N, C-alpha and C positions, 0 to 999 in steps of 0.2 A: 533444521531450524536452530538458531542460536538463542540464548536465553533472553536477549534484549530486542529481538526482532519485532515483537508486537509493539513495544514502545517506539521503535523507530518508525513504524507505520503511521503513528499519530503525531510524529514530530518532524519527519523529513519531508521536504518538498521536492516535487518533480523538477529536475535541473534543466530540462530542455523540452522543446516541442510545444504542441498546442496547449498543453496544460502546465506549462512551466510555472512554478511557484505554488501550485496547488499541492496540499498535503497528499501523500500517497494513499491514505485512508479515504480521501475524498475524490479519487479518480473514478470516472464513470466506468461501469461494468463493461460497456462495449469497447472502451479503450483498452482495458485489461485483457479482454478476450481477443482483441486484435493482436496484442503481443503474444498471447498463447498460440495464435495461428501462425504468425509471422516470425516469431522467435524473440525471446527476451534478451535484453542487453547482457553483456558479460559483467561479471563482478557482483558486488553487493547490491547495486541497484536492481539488476536482473533477478537476483534471488529474492529481494523484497517485493518486487512487482509480481513475481510468480506466487509468492505467499499470499499477497493481497488478492490476486485473481482467484486462488483456491478458496480463500475465505469468502469472497464475494459470490463466487459461483455456487457455493454450498449454503448460501444464506446465513452466514455466521457473522456478518458485519457488526451485529449488535454486541458481540463479545468484546469489541474494542471500545464501546462507549465508556465503561468505567475508567479506562486508561486516558481517554480524552478529558474526562472530568477532572481526574487527578492532575493532569498537565495544566489545566486552567487555574488550579488552586495553588500551584507552586510559585 
């Protein structure tokens, strides 16, 4: 994990597919789990989706709430 990955989860949008335009942090768990089963894309997007899937799967999504609040106030 890189130092700014968590911030990217709350600021970057899914660039394609059914959930195009939705922030990575807001992607449904079943969609993230589908990637876990079928394979994550290459590159940074795949790495971030994998991180989000791990966070979601382990029930840690609330850890991202402070980052979301900070982004709203910037």
